[in-house]
Residue, then its C-alpha position, 0 to 999 in steps of 0.5 A: x411123703x404123706x399118709x395117702x402115699x403108698x409104702x412099699x413092704x419093708x418087712x413081713x413075718x409069716x407065722x408057722x405051726x411048725x418052723x422047721x417044715x415051713x422053713x423047708x417049705x420056703x427054701x424049696x419053692x423059692x430056691x433060697x437059703x433060709x437064715x435061722x436067728x433067735x429074736x430078742x423075745x426068744x422067738x426062733x425065726x428063719x430069714x428068707x435070704x436075699x440081698x438083705x433080710x426082708x422077712x421071715x418065717x416065725x413061730x410066733x403067731x398063728x398061720x391063717x389063710x385069711x390074714x396078711x398076704x404078701x405079694x413076692x415078686x417072681x420072674x416066672x410064676x409057673x416055674x414057682x407054682x410047679x415047686x409048691x406041691x412038691x414042697x407041701x403047698x397047694x396052688x390057690x389061684x393059678x397064674x392070672x393076667x391082671x392086664x398091663x400090671x402083669x400077673x399074680x398067683x396065690x398058693x397056700x404054704x405048709x402052714x395053711x397061710x396064702x402067699x401071693x406071687x407077682x410078675x410084671 
C-alpha cells in the first residue's frame, strides 16, 4: 500500500461536552447499544457497539461543527434522519443524491458536531 492509497476509517472519537447526553443521542439515532469504558488516561468514553467497537463518544476534546466529519454507512437515511430531531439534534443537509455513489445527509448532534450519513 502506498501513501496515495485511500485508507478505510479504522477508528474515530466524537467529542462531547456532556457525555451522558451525547451517549443517549447516539443510542437513539442509531438504535444501538453504547458501551461505557474508562480509557487508560482516565477519560470516560462510550463505544458505539457493532461487530466490533469502531469508534466512541469521548469527554475529551471540544465539539466543533467544522471539525472531523465521519460518514456512517446507513441503509435508510430518511429513517435515521427521522430520529435525529427527536434525539436532540438537527438535520443540516437532507438526503442528497451524489449520483452513482448513492446518497448523503448531515446532521448536528446534541453537542454541536456535524456528522454525515452515506447510503449506496
